[in-house]
Each structure stands twice: as C-alpha cells, then as structure tokens.
N, CA, C and O atoms as a GROMACS GRO file, in nm:
protein
  600
    1MET      N    1   4.317   5.585  16.250
    1MET     CA    2   4.368   5.488  16.384
    1MET      C    3   4.247   5.459  16.453
    1MET      O    4   4.235   5.347  16.503
    2ILE      N    5   4.147   5.553  16.464
    2ILE     CA    6   3.998   5.485  16.521
    2ILE      C    7   3.982   5.374  16.485
    2ILE      O    8   3.971   5.285  16.569
    3GLU      N    9   3.976   5.344  16.342
    3GLU     CA   10   3.944   5.222  16.269
    3GLU      C   11   3.970   5.134  16.374
    3GLU      O   12   3.880   5.060  16.413
    4ARG      N   13   4.084   5.132  16.427
    4ARG     CA   14   4.130   4.966  16.466
    4ARG      C   15   4.112   4.965  16.617
    4ARG      O   16   4.192   4.899  16.684
    5LEU      N   17   4.008   5.036  16.680
    5LEU     CA   18   3.983   5.044  16.840
    5LEU      C   19   3.850   4.964  16.837
    5LEU      O   20   3.780   4.999  16.742
    6GLY      N   21   3.811   4.896  16.891
    6GLY     CA   22   3.709   4.803  16.896
    6GLY      C   23   3.591   4.904  16.972
    6GLY      O   24   3.468   4.900  16.957
    7LEU      N   25   3.660   4.983  17.047
    7LEU     CA   26   3.538   5.061  17.146
    7LEU      C   27   3.478   5.178  17.014
    7LEU      O   28   3.380   5.249  17.038
    8PHE      N   29   3.522   5.182  16.931
    8PHE     CA   30   3.434   5.260  16.843
    8PHE      C   31   3.406   5.207  16.717
    8PHE      O   32   3.401   5.288  16.624
    9ARG      N   33   3.393   5.123  16.701
    9ARG     CA   34   3.361   5.012  16.554
    9ARG      C   35   3.189   5.020  16.518
    9ARG      O   36   3.142   4.979  16.411
   10GLU      N   37   3.127   5.066  16.603
   10GLU     CA   38   2.993   5.085  16.618
   10GLU      C   39   2.948   5.211  16.576
   10GLU      O   40   2.828   5.233  16.560
   11LEU      N   41   3.033   5.295  16.559
   11LEU     CA   42   3.015   5.471  16.511
   11LEU      C   43   3.036   5.462  16.376
   11LEU      O   44   3.106   5.386  16.309
   12GLY      N   45   2.930   5.594  16.337
   12GLY     CA   46   2.908   5.622  16.226
   12GLY      C   47   3.056   5.694  16.175
   12GLY      O   48   3.138   5.725  16.263
   13GLU      N   49   3.083   5.716  16.053
   13GLU     CA   50   3.201   5.782  16.003
   13GLU      C   51   3.208   5.903  16.066
   13GLU      O   52   3.305   5.925  16.138
   14VAL      N   53   3.083   6.024  16.044
   14VAL     CA   54   3.094   6.126  16.104
   14VAL      C   55   3.128   6.122  16.256
   14VAL      O   56   3.223   6.192  16.291
   15GLU      N   57   3.066   6.052  16.346
   15GLU     CA   58   3.082   6.042  16.449
   15GLU      C   59   3.231   6.007  16.469
   15GLU      O   60   3.295   6.076  16.548
   16LYS      N   61   3.301   5.893  16.394
   16LYS     CA   62   3.434   5.891  16.421
   16LYS      C   63   3.515   5.986  16.400
   16LYS      O   64   3.628   5.990  16.449
   17ARG      N   65   3.464   6.074  16.323
   17ARG     CA   66   3.552   6.178  16.249
   17ARG      C   67   3.556   6.310  16.380
   17ARG      O   68   3.651   6.386  16.402
   18LYS      N   69   3.413   6.305  16.458
   18LYS     CA   70   3.432   6.397  16.552
   18LYS      C   71   3.487   6.388  16.661
   18LYS      O   72   3.529   6.480  16.732
   19LEU      N   73   3.490   6.229  16.685
   19LEU     CA   74   3.547   6.197  16.825
   19LEU      C   75   3.699   6.198  16.783
   19LEU      O   76   3.785   6.219  16.869
   20GLY      N   77   3.730   6.179  16.669
   20GLY     CA   78   3.895   6.210  16.649
   20GLY      C   79   3.955   6.375  16.709
   20GLY      O   80   4.060   6.413  16.761
   21ASP      N   81   3.846   6.431  16.676
   21ASP     CA   82   3.877   6.595  16.750
   21ASP      C   83   3.900   6.594  16.885
   21ASP      O   84   3.947   6.699  16.928
   22PHE      N   85   3.873   6.471  16.997
   22PHE     CA   86   3.912   6.463  17.099
   22PHE      C   87   4.025   6.377  17.164
   22PHE      O   88   4.059   6.380  17.282
   23LEU      N   89   4.073   6.306  17.075
   23LEU     CA   90   4.212   6.228  17.064
   23LEU      C   91   4.336   6.277  17.054
   23LEU      O   92   4.353   6.352  16.958
   24HIS      N   93   4.429   6.257  17.125
   24HIS     CA   94   4.540   6.320  17.130
   24HIS      C   95   4.656   6.195  17.118
   24HIS      O   96   4.650   6.100  17.195
   25LEU      N   97   4.769   6.206  17.006
   25LEU     CA   98   4.857   6.114  17.004
   25LEU      C   99   4.971   6.150  17.075
   25LEU      O  100   5.013   6.265  17.075
   26ARG      N  101   5.042   6.028  17.156
   26ARG     CA  102   5.148   6.014  17.264
   26ARG      C  103   5.255   5.926  17.194
   26ARG      O  104   5.234   5.808  17.169
   27GLU      N  105   5.363   5.987  17.165
   27GLU     CA  106   5.480   5.860  17.173
   27GLU      C  107   5.545   5.840  17.295
   27GLU      O  108   5.567   5.930  17.377
   28VAL      N  109   5.579   5.714  17.309
   28VAL     CA  110   5.645   5.684  17.450
   28VAL      C  111   5.755   5.565  17.400
   28VAL      O  112   5.735   5.471  17.323
   29LYS      N  113   5.879   5.604  17.472
   29LYS     CA  114   5.968   5.532  17.442
   29LYS      C  115   6.019   5.407  17.556
   29LYS      O  116   6.018   5.417  17.678
   30PRO      N  117   6.060   5.295  17.478
   30PRO     CA  118   6.101   5.186  17.539
   30PRO      C  119   6.129   5.212  17.722
   30PRO      O  120   6.230   5.282  17.735
   31GLY      N  121   6.092   5.189  17.805
   31GLY     CA  122   6.075   5.197  17.975
   31GLY      C  123   6.069   5.320  17.993
   31GLY      O  124   6.162   5.374  18.053
   32GLU      N  125   5.984   5.380  17.957
   32GLU     CA  126   5.905   5.533  17.982
   32GLU      C  127   5.798   5.467  18.066
   32GLU      O  128   5.749   5.355  18.052
   33ILE      N  129   5.769   5.580  18.173
   33ILE     CA  130   5.665   5.557  18.242
   33ILE      C  131   5.557   5.639  18.172
   33ILE      O  132   5.579   5.753  18.131
   34VAL      N  133   5.436   5.575  18.161
   34VAL     CA  134   5.310   5.657  18.094
   34VAL      C  135   5.266   5.733  18.252
   34VAL      O  136   5.287   5.853  18.265
   35TYR      N  137   5.212   5.661  18.352
   35TYR     CA  138   5.208   5.706  18.470
   35TYR      C  139   5.238   5.620  18.564
   35TYR      O  140   5.280   5.509  18.533
   36ASN      N  141   5.222   5.655  18.687
   36ASN     CA  142   5.260   5.557  18.826
   36ASN      C  143   5.127   5.533  18.883
   36ASN      O  144   5.027   5.602  18.862
   37GLU      N  145   5.138   5.413  18.971
   37GLU     CA  146   5.050   5.385  19.044
   37GLU      C  147   5.036   5.514  19.180
   37GLU      O  148   5.122   5.562  19.253
   38GLY      N  149   4.896   5.538  19.170
   38GLY     CA  150   4.881   5.642  19.290
   38GLY      C  151   4.869   5.794  19.214
   38GLY      O  152   4.824   5.890  19.277
   39ASP      N  153   4.919   5.809  19.055
   39ASP     CA  154   4.897   5.958  18.999
   39ASP      C  155   4.741   5.958  18.992
   39ASP      O  156   4.660   5.866  19.002
   40PRO      N  157   4.723   6.114  18.968
   40PRO     CA  158   4.560   6.149  18.900
   40PRO      C  159   4.571   6.081  18.834
   40PRO      O  160   4.673   6.041  18.777
   41GLY      N  161   4.411   6.035  18.822
   41GLY     CA  162   4.351   5.973  18.681
   41GLY      C  163   4.303   6.076  18.609
   41GLY      O  164   4.326   6.193  18.636
   42GLY      N  165   4.221   6.027  18.494
   42GLY     CA  166   4.154   6.097  18.424
   42GLY      C  167   4.174   6.083  18.269
   42GLY      O  168   4.091   6.135  18.194
   43ASN      N  169   4.274   6.021  18.220
   43ASN     CA  170   4.273   5.970  18.084
   43ASN      C  171   4.243   5.859  18.036
   43ASN      O  172   4.279   5.772  18.115
   44LEU      N  173   4.180   5.800  17.916
   44LEU     CA  174   4.139   5.700  17.895
   44LEU      C  175   4.263   5.664  17.742
   44LEU      O  176   4.269   5.725  17.636
   45ASN      N  177   4.336   5.562  17.784
   45ASN     CA  178   4.462   5.531  17.682
   45ASN      C  179   4.409   5.426  17.588
   45ASN      O  180   4.324   5.343  17.620
   46PHE      N  181   4.477   5.435  17.448
   46PHE     CA  182   4.421   5.328  17.347
   46PHE      C  183   4.613   5.294  17.291
   46PHE      O  184   4.695   5.377  17.251
   47VAL      N  185   4.627   5.165  17.306
   47VAL     CA  186   4.753   5.134  17.249
   47VAL      C  187   4.736   5.129  17.062
   47VAL      O  188   4.679   5.043  16.995
   48ILE      N  189   4.787   5.218  17.030
   48ILE     CA  190   4.795   5.212  16.859
   48ILE      C  191   4.896   5.126  16.819
   48ILE      O  192   4.875   5.049  16.726
   49ARG      N  193   5.015   5.129  16.882
   49ARG     CA  194   5.136   5.074  16.836
   49ARG      C  195   5.213   5.040  16.896
   49ARG      O  196   5.268   5.140  16.941
   50GLY      N  197   5.280   4.921  16.944
   50GLY     CA  198   5.363   4.910  17.053
   50GLY      C  199   5.304   4.814  17.166
   50GLY      O  200   5.201   4.756  17.134
   51LYS      N  201   5.352   4.791  17.282
   51LYS     CA  202   5.296   4.729  17.378
   51LYS      C  203   5.368   4.808  17.525
   51LYS      O  204   5.482   4.851  17.540
   52VAL      N  205   5.261   4.807  17.615
   52VAL     CA  206   5.277   4.870  17.728
   52VAL      C  207   5.256   4.744  17.875
   52VAL      O  208   5.167   4.659  17.864
   53ASN      N  209   5.329   4.747  17.980
   53ASN     CA  210   5.309   4.654  18.059
   53ASN      C  211   5.240   4.742  18.202
   53ASN      O  212   5.272   4.851  18.249
   54VAL      N  213   5.124   4.635  18.246
   54VAL     CA  214   5.111   4.701  18.393
   54VAL      C  215   5.127   4.637  18.515
   54VAL      O  216   5.096   4.524  18.551
   55CYS      N  217   5.186   4.735  18.574
   55CYS     CA  218   5.262   4.669  18.691
   55CYS      C  219   5.204   4.726  18.815
   55CYS      O  220   5.127   4.823  18.814
   56LYS      N  221   5.246   4.660  18.928
   56LYS     CA  222   5.162   4.688  19.083
   56LYS      C  223   5.311   4.686  19.163
   56LYS      O  224   5.412   4.631  19.120
   57ILE      N  225   5.302   4.749  19.273
   57ILE     CA  226   5.378   4.735  19.378
   57ILE      C  227   5.340   4.627  19.461
   57ILE      O  228   5.226   4.621  19.509
   58THR      N  229   5.456   4.515  19.489
   58THR     CA  230   5.396   4.442  19.612
   58THR      C  231   5.406   4.471  19.730
   58THR      O  232   5.437   4.588  19.748
   59ILE      N  233   5.387   4.392  19.846
   59ILE     CA  234   5.400   4.414  19.995
   59ILE      C  235   5.541   4.403  19.973
   59ILE      O  236   5.591   4.478  20.056
   60ASP      N  237   5.628   4.351  19.906
   60ASP     CA  238   5.783   4.381  19.953
   60ASP      C  239   5.815   4.492  19.909
   60ASP      O  240   5.924   4.541  19.937
   61GLY      N  241   5.717   4.560  19.822
   61GLY     CA  242   5.806   4.700  19.757
   61GLY      C  243   5.862   4.656  19.614
   61GLY      O  244   5.927   4.742  19.554
   62GLU      N  245   5.845   4.544  19.559
   62GLU     CA  246   5.886   4.523  19.439
   62GLU      C  247   5.758   4.560  19.380
   62GLU      O  248   5.649   4.580  19.433
   63GLN      N  249   5.809   4.565  19.217
   63GLN     CA  250   5.716   4.627  19.116
   63GLN      C  251   5.706   4.454  19.057
   63GLN      O  252   5.801   4.376  19.057
   64TYR      N  253   5.575   4.426  19.012
   64TYR     CA  254   5.539   4.286  18.940
   64TYR      C  255   5.458   4.334  18.846
   64TYR      O  256   5.369   4.417  18.868
   65CYS      N  257   5.495   4.265  18.696
   65CYS     CA  258   5.412   4.312  18.614
   65CYS      C  259   5.318   4.210  18.602
   65CYS      O  260   5.355   4.094  18.617
   66MET      N  261   5.170   4.246  18.571
   66MET     CA  262   5.078   4.123  18.602
   66MET      C  263   5.014   4.119  18.454
   66MET      O  264   4.937   4.027  18.431
   67ALA      N  265   5.044   4.220  18.344
   67ALA     CA  266   4.986   4.213  18.210
   67ALA      C  267   5.023   4.274  18.117
   67ALA      O  268   5.020   4.391  18.156
   68SER      N  269   5.058   4.273  18.012
   68SER     CA  270   5.110   4.334  17.880
   68SER      C  271   4.955   4.375  17.808
   68SER      O  272   4.852   4.308  17.813
   69LEU      N  273   4.976   4.498  17.744
   69LEU     CA  274   4.882   4.572  17.649
   69LEU      C  275   4.942   4.576  17.485
   69LEU      O  276   5.038   4.643  17.446
   70THR      N  277   4.890   4.521  17.435
   70THR     CA  278   4.895   4.577  17.289
   70THR      C  279   4.798   4.652  17.196
   70THR      O  280   4.694   4.701  17.239
   71GLU      N  281   4.844   4.660  17.045
   71GLU     CA  282   4.760   4.764  17.005
   71GLU      C  283   4.594   4.701  16.990
   71GLU      O  284   4.560   4.592  16.945
   72GLY      N  285   4.513   4.807  17.042
   72GLY     CA  286   4.390   4.795  17.021
   72GLY      C  287   4.359   4.785  17.138
   72GLY      O  288   4.239   4.806  17.152
   73GLU      N  289   4.421   4.757  17.253
   73GLU     CA  290   4.369   4.751  17.383
   73GLU      C  291   4.353   4.888  17.461
   73GLU      O  292   4.366   4.996  17.404
   74MET      N  293   4.326   4.875  17.583
   74MET     CA  294   4.298   5.011  17.623
   74MET      C  295   4.324   4.987  17.766
   74MET      O  296   4.315   4.873  17.814
   75PHE      N  297   4.362   5.108  17.849
   75PHE     CA  298   4.396   5.118  18.008
   75PHE      C  299   4.342   5.247  18.040
   75PHE      O  300   4.305   5.330  17.956
   76GLY      N  301   4.340   5.260  18.172
   76GLY     CA  302   4.288   5.381  18.259
   76GLY      C  303   4.174   5.416  18.271
   76GLY      O  304   4.137   5.529  18.302
   77ILE      N  305   4.093   5.304  18.242
   77ILE     CA  306   3.926   5.311  18.222
   77ILE      C  307   3.870   5.367  18.324
   77ILE      O  308   3.802   5.469  18.315
   78MET      N  309   3.898   5.291  18.453
   78MET     CA  310   3.849   5.287  18.555
   78MET      C  311   3.867   5.457  18.628
   78MET      O  312   3.775   5.500  18.698
   79SER      N  313   3.978   5.532  18.607
   79SER     CA  314   4.024   5.631  18.662
   79SER      C  315   3.942   5.732  18.551
   79SER      O  316   3.894   5.839  18.589
   80PHE      N  317   3.934   5.688  18.420
   80PHE     CA  318   3.863   5.789  18.352
   80PHE      C  319   3.721   5.824  18.377
   80PHE      O  320   3.670   5.935  18.361
   81LEU      N  321   3.655   5.703  18.423
   81LEU     CA  322   3.522   5.722  18.448
   81LEU      C  323   3.489   5.765  18.611
   81LEU      O  324   3.381   5.815  18.643
   82ASP      N  325   3.584   5.742  18.693
   82ASP     CA  326   3.559   5.800  18.822
   82ASP      C  327   3.642   5.908  18.888
   82ASP      O  328   3.617   5.953  19.000
   83GLY      N  329   3.731   5.943  18.821
   83GLY     CA  330   3.856   6.006  18.865
   83GLY      C  331   3.921   5.983  18.953
   83GLY      O  332   3.974   6.078  19.009
   84SER      N  333   3.948   5.828  19.011
   84SER     CA  334   4.028   5.790  19.106
   84SER      C  335   4.191   5.794  19.043
   84SER      O  336   4.219   5.782  18.924
   85PRO      N  337   4.282   5.813  19.150
   85PRO     CA  338   4.403   5.757  19.120
   85PRO      C  339   4.449   5.637  19.084
   85PRO      O  340   4.443   5.540  19.159
   86HIS      N  341   4.510   5.633  18.940
   86HIS     CA  342   4.547   5.498  18.870
   86HIS      C  343   4.594   5.398  18.996
   86HIS      O  344   4.625   5.445  19.106
   87GLU      N  345   4.597   5.248  18.967
   87GLU     CA  346   4.610   5.191  19.076
   87GLU      C  347   4.711   5.040  19.005
   87GLU      O  348   4.710   4.922  19.040
   88ALA      N  349   4.788   5.111  18.897
   88ALA     CA  350   4.881   5.048  18.842
   88ALA      C  351   4.966   5.150  18.781
   88ALA      O  352   4.934   5.262  18.740
   89THR      N  353   5.091   5.086  18.783
   89THR     CA  354   5.188   5.164  18.675
   89THR      C  355   5.206   5.110  18.548
   89THR      O  356   5.228   4.990  18.530
   90ILE      N  357   5.197   5.189  18.461
   90ILE     CA  358   5.224   5.185  18.307
   90ILE      C  359   5.370   5.171  18.270
   90ILE      O  360   5.448   5.238  18.338
   91ILE      N  361   5.417   5.101  18.181
   91ILE     CA  362   5.555   5.121  18.180
   91ILE      C  363   5.539   5.070  17.989
   91ILE      O  364   5.474   4.970  17.962
   92ALA      N  365   5.602   5.149  17.883
   92ALA     CA  366   5.635   5.109  17.759
   92ALA      C  367   5.730   4.981  17.747
   92ALA      O  368   5.835   4.991  17.811
   93ASP      N  369   5.718   4.902  17.699
   93ASP     CA  370   5.798   4.767  17.667
   93ASP      C  371   5.851   4.815  17.586
   93ASP      O  372   5.971   4.798  17.607
   94MET      N  373   5.831   4.888  17.467
   94MET     CA  374   5.850   4.916  17.322
   94MET      C  375   5.853   5.044  17.286
   94MET      O  376   5.828   5.120  17.380
   95GLU      N  377   5.876   5.101  17.171
   95GLU     CA  378   5.836   5.223  17.102
   95GLU      C  379   5.698   5.216  17.106
   95GLU      O  380   5.676   5.106  17.054
   96THR      N  381   5.592   5.266  17.134
   96THR     CA  382   5.482   5.276  17.190
   96THR      C  383   5.392   5.401  17.141
   96THR      O  384   5.412   5.520  17.169
   97GLN      N  385   5.309   5.358  17.078
   97GLN     CA  386   5.205   5.488  17.044
   97GLN      C  387   5.058   5.492  17.090
   97GLN      O  388   4.970   5.408  17.069
   98LEU      N  389   5.049   5.609  17.156
   98LEU     CA  390   4.911   5.585  17.238
   98LEU      C  391   4.824   5.684  17.170
   98LEU      O  392   4.858   5.770  17.089
   99LEU      N  393   4.694   5.657  17.220
   99LEU     CA  394   4.589   5.763  17.161
   99LEU      C  395   4.510   5.792  17.315
   99LEU      O  396   4.474   5.716  17.405
  100ILE      N  397   4.505   5.907  17.300
  100ILE     CA  398   4.452   5.954  17.431
  100ILE      C  399   4.334   6.020  17.441
  100ILE      O  400   4.322   6.111  17.360
  101MET      N  401   4.222   5.999  17.533
  101MET     CA  402   4.140   6.108  17.551
  101MET      C  403   4.116   6.138  17.689
  101MET      O  404   4.081   6.058  17.776
  102LYS      N  405   4.141   6.262  17.700
  102LYS     CA  406   4.139   6.316  17.834
  102LYS      C  407   3.975   6.357  17.870
  102LYS      O  408   3.883   6.403  17.803
  103LYS      N  409   3.990   6.315  18.013
  103LYS     CA  410   3.839   6.320  18.087
  103LYS      C  411   3.781   6.462  18.076
  103LYS      O  412   3.658   6.469  18.076
  104SER      N  413   3.839   6.557  18.068
  104SER     CA  414   3.798   6.678  18.045
  104SER      C  415   3.761   6.717  17.919
  104SER      O  416   3.668   6.797  17.909
  105ASP      N  417   3.820   6.671  17.813
  105ASP     CA  418   3.782   6.665  17.622
  105ASP      C  419   3.652   6.587  17.654
  105ASP      O  420   3.545   6.639  17.620
  106PHE      N  421   3.653   6.448  17.727
  106PHE     CA  422   3.490   6.391  17.711
  106PHE      C  423   3.390   6.441  17.780
  106PHE      O  424   3.274   6.408  17.755
  107ASP      N  425   3.426   6.544  17.894
  107ASP     CA  426   3.304   6.638  17.941
  107ASP      C  427   3.237   6.730  17.864
  107ASP      O  428   3.118   6.762  17.869
  108ALA      N  429   3.359   6.783  17.767
  108ALA     CA  430   3.334   6.891  17.652
  108ALA      C  431   3.238   6.827  17.543
  108ALA      O  432   3.160   6.888  17.469
  109LEU      N  433   3.263   6.678  17.551
  109LEU     CA  434   3.185   6.596  17.435
  109LEU      C  435   3.038   6.583  17.480
  109LEU      O  436   2.946   6.591  17.399
  110LEU      N  437   3.019   6.559  17.622
  110LEU     CA  438   2.904   6.505  17.655
  110LEU      C  439   2.818   6.663  17.643
  110LEU      O  440   2.697   6.665  17.623
  111LEU      N  441   2.872   6.748  17.652
  111LEU     CA  442   2.820   6.862  17.622
  111LEU      C  443   2.762   6.916  17.493
  111LEU      O  444   2.661   6.985  17.479
  112ASP      N  445   2.848   6.871  17.402
  112ASP     CA  446   2.825   6.907  17.258
  112ASP      C  447   2.766   6.801  17.170
  112ASP      O  448   2.704   6.833  17.068
  113ASP      N  449   2.784   6.670  17.206
  113ASP     CA  450   2.725   6.557  17.095
  113ASP      C  451   2.675   6.459  17.235
  113ASP      O  452   2.759   6.378  17.275
  114SER      N  453   2.554   6.466  17.301
  114SER     CA  454   2.524   6.356  17.407
  114SER      C  455   2.543   6.231  17.363
  114SER      O  456   2.612   6.140  17.410
  115LEU      N  457   2.448   6.240  17.232
  115LEU     CA  458   2.447   6.083  17.191
  115LEU      C  459   2.555   6.010  17.167
  115LEU      O  460   2.570   5.892  17.199
  116LEU      N  461   2.648   6.094  17.098
  116LEU     CA  462   2.784   6.032  17.095
  116LEU      C  463   2.875   5.963  17.194
  116LEU      O  464   2.948   5.863  17.185
  117ALA      N  465   2.845   6.061  17.306
  117ALA     CA  466   2.907   6.036  17.456
  117ALA      C  467   2.860   5.909  17.516
  117ALA      O  468   2.934   5.825  17.568
  118ALA      N  469   2.706   5.899  17.503
  118ALA     CA  470   2.635   5.783  17.559
  118ALA      C  471   2.676   5.674  17.468
  118ALA      O  472   2.695   5.571  17.533
  119LYS      N  473   2.694   5.661  17.363
  119LYS     CA  474   2.760   5.541  17.272
  119LYS      C  475   2.901   5.508  17.319
  119LYS      O  476   2.940   5.391  17.319
  120VAL      N  477   2.976   5.605  17.357
  120VAL     CA  478   3.113   5.555  17.378
  120VAL      C  479   3.103   5.524  17.529
  120VAL      O  480   3.182   5.434  17.559
  121LEU      N  481   3.030   5.570  17.633
  121LEU     CA  482   3.007   5.490  17.774
  121LEU      C  483   2.918   5.369  17.768
  121LEU      O  484   2.912   5.303  17.872
  122ARG      N  485   2.837   5.320  17.650
  122ARG     CA  486   2.783   5.206  17.643
  122ARG      C  487   2.896   5.122  17.610
  122ARG      O  488   2.901   5.013  17.668
  123ASN      N  489   2.970   5.145  17.543
  123ASN     CA  490   3.104   5.098  17.466
  123ASN      C  491   3.184   5.039  17.586
  123ASN      O  492   3.213   4.919  17.587
  124LEU      N  493   3.221   5.126  17.688
  124LEU     CA  494   3.305   5.115  17.762
  124LEU      C  495   3.245   5.034  17.876
  124LEU      O  496   3.314   4.946  17.926
  125ALA      N  497   3.123   5.056  17.919
  125ALA     CA  498   3.020   4.970  18.021
  125ALA      C  499   3.053   4.801  17.936
  125ALA      O  500   3.091   4.702  17.999
  126ILE      N  501   3.036   4.802  17.833
  126ILE     CA  502   3.028   4.647  17.753
  126ILE      C  503   3.149   4.614  17.828
  126ILE      O  504   3.152   4.531  17.918
  127HIS      N  505   3.266   4.693  17.779
  127HIS     CA  506   3.427   4.654  17.774
  127HIS      C  507   3.432   4.592  17.930
  127HIS      O  508   3.476   4.482  17.961
  128LEU      N  509   3.374   4.690  18.017
  128LEU     CA  510   3.428   4.622  18.158
  128LEU      C  511   3.316   4.528  18.210
  128LEU      O  512   3.345   4.478  18.319
  129ALA      N  513   3.206   4.495  18.166
  129ALA     CA  514   3.142   4.378  18.197
  129ALA      C  515   3.215   4.238  18.152
  129ALA      O  516   3.220   4.131  18.212
  130ARG      N  517   3.267   4.274  18.030
  130ARG     CA  518   3.358   4.147  17.968
  130ARG      C  519   3.470   4.090  18.088
  130ARG      O  520   3.488   3.977  18.133
  131ILE      N  521   3.547   4.237  18.120
  131ILE     CA  522   3.661   4.221  18.198
  131ILE      C  523   3.614   4.166  18.372
  131ILE      O  524   3.682   4.115  18.461
  132VAL      N  525   3.502   4.196  18.368
  132VAL     CA  526   3.452   4.158  18.545
  132VAL      C  527   3.409   4.000  18.506
  132VAL      O  528   3.459   3.913  18.576
  133ARG      N  529   3.317   3.959  18.395
  133ARG     CA  530   3.294   3.824  18.380
  133ARG      C  531   3.413   3.735  18.349
  133ARG      O  532   3.398   3.615  18.369
  134ASN      N  533   3.518   3.774  18.307
  134ASN     CA  534   3.655   3.682  18.299
  134ASN      C  535   3.724   3.685  18.430
  134ASN      O  536   3.785   3.586  18.470
  135MET      N  537   3.714   3.809  18.505
  135MET     CA  538   3.772   3.792  18.661
  135MET      C  539   3.689   3.671  18.724
  135MET      O  540   3.724   3.556  18.751
  136ASN      N  541   3.556   3.744  18.740
  136ASN     CA  542   3.483   3.634  18.791
  136ASN      C  543   3.503   3.461  18.757
  136ASN      O  544   3.520   3.373  18.841
  137SER      N  545   3.498   3.449  18.650
  137SER     CA  546   3.574   3.314  18.587
  137SER      C  547   3.698   3.240  18.652
  137SER      O  548   3.715   3.125  18.692
  138GLN      N  549   3.780   3.354  18.648
  138GLN     CA  550   3.915   3.325  18.664
  138GLN      C  551   3.879   3.299  18.817
  138GLN      O  552   3.902   3.183  18.851
  139TYR      N  553   3.831   3.375  18.909
  139TYR     CA  554   3.818   3.344  19.038
  139TYR      C  555   3.753   3.216  19.062
  139TYR      O  556   3.791   3.146  19.155
  140MET      N  557   3.662   3.181  18.990
  140MET     CA  558   3.608   3.059  19.055
  140MET      C  559   3.713   2.926  19.022
  140MET      O  560   3.738   2.827  19.090
  141ASP      N  561   3.751   2.957  18.918
  141ASP     CA  562   3.869   2.852  18.904
  141ASP      C  563   3.970   2.857  18.999
  141ASP      O  564   4.038   2.755  19.011
  142LEU      N  565   3.994   2.950  19.067
  142LEU     CA  566   4.132   2.934  19.132
  142LEU      C  567   4.064   2.886  19.280
  142LEU      O  568   4.133   2.828  19.364
  143MET      N  569   3.927   2.915  19.301
  143MET     CA  570   3.848   2.879  19.431
  143MET      C  571   3.852   2.713  19.407
  143MET      O  572   3.880   2.635  19.498
  144GLN      N  573   3.830   2.686  19.312
  144GLN     CA  574   3.789   2.566  19.290
  144GLN      C  575   3.926   2.466  19.272
  144GLN      O  576   3.922   2.344  19.293
  145TYR      N  577   4.020   2.524  19.240
  145TYR     CA  578   4.149   2.463  19.243
  145TYR      C  579   4.238   2.421  19.380
  145TYR      O  580   4.303   2.321  19.410
  146MET      N  581   4.203   2.558  19.456
  146MET     CA  582   4.238   2.562  19.605
  146MET      C  583   4.162   2.487  19.674
  146MET      O  584   4.231   2.439  19.764
  147PHE      N  585   4.037   2.444  19.681
  147PHE     CA  586   3.959   2.367  19.758
  147PHE      C  587   3.985   2.224  19.742
  147PHE      O  588   3.957   2.145  19.832
  148LYS      N  589   4.054   2.177  19.596
  148LYS     CA  590   4.040   2.051  19.607
  148LYS      C  591   4.159   2.024  19.607
  148LYS      O  592   4.189   1.905  19.598
  149ARG      N  593   4.249   2.108  19.615
  149ARG     CA  594   4.402   2.069  19.663
  149ARG      C  595   4.410   2.068  19.811
  149ARG      O  596   4.498   2.004  19.868
  150GLY      N  597   4.299   2.154  19.890
  150GLY     CA  598   4.282   2.141  20.016
  150GLY      C  599   4.242   2.082  20.095
  150GLY      O  600   4.253   2.118  20.212
   0.00000   0.00000   0.00000
C-alpha cells in the first residue's frame, strides 16, 4: 500500500518496510465520520481506497463540503505537524480504506530513525508548499476577477 502513496515514493525498500510498522489500516463505512471539526488532531491519514469529503460548518450552521479526496491523497497534515484541532470534518463518501500514522508513532520514529523521519517531514513540507502555491494562485485569480467586475 505504501507504494501507492506519493509521499513515500523516494524512500528505499528497507525504509518503506520500516515505515510500514508505523502505519495502521482503518476501514470506514459510507457516511461514517473520520473526525469532526474541532476534534483533537494528531493523525496523518492516507486514502488507500475509496473517497472522503472535507466539510466545514458555515456561518449558518450548515455543513458545506469543500473537497473530495481519493486514492493516494492525504489529510490531517496540519494537525499532525502542530497538534492543533482539526479544522474540518472528514466524512467517508463510500467504503473507504485509510492508512493512518499516529503522531505518537511518528515521534517514536524520530527517535529510532531520524534520517527516515526527516525524509518524511521534507516530503510533507514539499506537499504543503504545493498546496500553498495553488491556494495563492487561486486567491490571485479570485482577486483579479473581483476587481475586473467591481
């Protein structure tokens, strides 16, 4: 399963096997909540099979699904890194299989194999940089659209 995850592609076979010891499988049924907005954070989650929806509560108190994540995508990155509460609710859209790395397991990996942990953190940083660049681009497009119309 690790082979399907882009975050770990650059790792060697021995590193992937070692990392596999720190990953846990979770089956999620359609409509099941993986976690709610505001729940304590700490896990890095990978979608192995299926699909989850990323939802936020609107100012009116309604749930709005902003995105869907499918095979190979991850979520919970920010709370995994900084321990903050989750900023969205994650709901399975169908039968879904997740691979989970607990923060406490990653902390143990940091002590056991700091080089491997550093590679994982570097890949997470690169992934987050891509997300920020994409969001910046979308923000600029929106600003340009709003100022042209206004």
